[in-house]
MIFIMI-579487 format. One record per residue (C-alpha): residue in one letter; x, y negated, z. Coordinates in pm, 1 decimal. Layout:
! residues N
(pt 'a'; (X; Y; Z)) ...
! end
This chain:
! residues 85
(pt 'm'; (2268.5; -13187.4; 5271.1)) (pt 'r'; (2558.1; -12972.9; 5148.3)) (pt 'e'; (2898.9; -13021.8; 5302.8)) (pt 'k'; (3157.3; -13155.2; 5056.4)) (pt 'i'; (3449.7; -12922.5; 4992.8)) (pt 'n'; (3793.8; -13066.0; 5063.0)) (pt 'f'; (3971.5; -12925.2; 4758.8)) (pt 'h'; (4302.5; -13092.0; 4841.4)) (pt 'k'; (4364.1; -12860.6; 5138.2)) (pt 'm'; (4336.2; -12534.9; 4940.5)) (pt 't'; (4580.2; -12350.5; 4718.4)) (pt 't'; (4514.1; -12368.2; 4346.0)) (pt 'a'; (4396.8; -12006.8; 4315.4)) (pt 'l'; (4167.8; -12034.9; 4614.1)) (pt 't'; (4046.2; -12370.9; 4491.9)) (pt 'a'; (3952.3; -12231.3; 4150.7)) (pt 'e'; (3754.8; -11944.7; 4304.7)) (pt 'k'; (3594.5; -12174.2; 4561.9)) (pt 'f'; (3496.5; -12418.9; 4288.5)) (pt 'k'; (3351.3; -12135.0; 4081.0)) (pt 's'; (3144.4; -12020.6; 4380.1)) (pt 'e'; (3034.3; -12374.0; 4462.0)) (pt 'l'; (2932.4; -12441.8; 4102.2)) (pt 'y'; (2723.3; -12124.7; 4094.2)) (pt 's'; (2566.2; -12188.9; 4433.9)) (pt 'q'; (2464.2; -12540.4; 4329.7)) (pt 'k'; (2376.6; -12480.7; 3964.4)) (pt 'g'; (2328.2; -12105.8; 3918.9)) (pt 't'; (1966.5; -12129.7; 3807.1)) (pt 'a'; (2048.1; -12395.1; 3547.7)) (pt 'l'; (2346.2; -12193.2; 3423.0)) (pt 'n'; (2130.0; -11884.0; 3385.0)) (pt 'n'; (1875.6; -12091.7; 3193.2)) (pt 'y'; (2142.4; -12238.8; 2962.5)) (pt 'f'; (2262.2; -11888.8; 2878.2)) (pt 'a'; (1907.2; -11749.5; 2842.3)) (pt 'g'; (1938.9; -11522.8; 3144.7)) (pt 'd'; (2247.8; -11349.1; 3005.4)) (pt 'k'; (2432.9; -11281.2; 3331.1)) (pt 'e'; (2743.1; -11159.9; 3148.1)) (pt 'k'; (2766.4; -11486.4; 2953.9)) (pt 't'; (2708.3; -11685.3; 3274.3)) (pt 'l'; (2990.4; -11495.7; 3446.6)) (pt 'k'; (3217.4; -11547.4; 3145.2)) (pt 'f'; (3146.2; -11921.2; 3161.9)) (pt 'l'; (3218.1; -11935.6; 3536.3)) (pt 't'; (3540.8; -11742.0; 3484.4)) (pt 's'; (3648.9; -11985.3; 3212.8)) (pt 'v'; (3571.4; -12275.1; 3450.1)) (pt 'a'; (3783.8; -12114.5; 3724.4)) (pt 'h'; (4067.9; -12058.7; 3478.1)) (pt 'c'; (4045.4; -12417.0; 3354.6)) (pt 'v'; (4061.9; -12547.9; 3711.6)) (pt 's'; (4351.0; -12316.9; 3802.0)) (pt 'v'; (4566.1; -12428.7; 3506.7)) (pt 't'; (4466.1; -12795.8; 3544.6)) (pt 'p'; (4430.1; -12848.2; 3921.6)) (pt 'r'; (4428.7; -13227.4; 3881.6)) (pt 'l'; (4070.0; -13188.2; 3760.1)) (pt 'l'; (3980.8; -13143.1; 4125.1)) (pt 'e'; (4098.1; -13496.2; 4196.3)) (pt 'c'; (3778.1; -13609.9; 4024.5)) (pt 's'; (3468.0; -13645.3; 4237.4)) (pt 'q'; (3286.6; -13317.0; 4291.8)) (pt 'd'; (2973.0; -13458.2; 4127.3)) (pt 's'; (3154.7; -13572.8; 3813.1)) (pt 'i'; (3341.5; -13246.5; 3757.4)) (pt 'i'; (3027.8; -13037.5; 3813.1)) (pt 't'; (2834.2; -13264.7; 3575.0)) (pt 'a'; (3106.2; -13226.0; 3309.9)) (pt 'f'; (3109.5; -12846.0; 3334.1)) (pt 'm'; (2729.4; -12834.9; 3332.8)) (pt 'k'; (2728.2; -13040.1; 3010.7)) (pt 'c'; (2964.3; -12780.3; 2862.6)) (pt 'a'; (2721.0; -12505.5; 2964.3)) (pt 'e'; (2425.9; -12696.1; 2822.3)) (pt 'l'; (2607.8; -12727.4; 2487.5)) (pt 'n'; (2721.8; -12362.8; 2511.9)) (pt 'i'; (3087.5; -12469.2; 2515.3)) (pt 'f'; (3332.4; -12265.6; 2720.4)) (pt 'p'; (3616.8; -12467.1; 2875.9)) (pt 's'; (3952.7; -12359.5; 2738.3)) (pt 's'; (4305.7; -12486.7; 2691.0)) (pt 'v'; (4317.3; -12332.9; 2342.5)) (pt 's'; (4335.9; -12596.4; 2069.3)) 
! end
């Protein structure tokens, strides 16, 4: 079983990158499938996730499972997280 990451002990920048890495390590195959194997699009999505987490660090107060599920739903629907209205 994977060890849970304690996000509250990391800086925001490190947290965003760590979350991005954790999301890819757990769900990389699914992400690649959602973006039809387009690695550039997958990386763009992961970068937008990291940016979203870095500008809204309170997201990491959610459970790890719920936040990963939410971002994976975005990927499934081909929606890139953004703060742009």
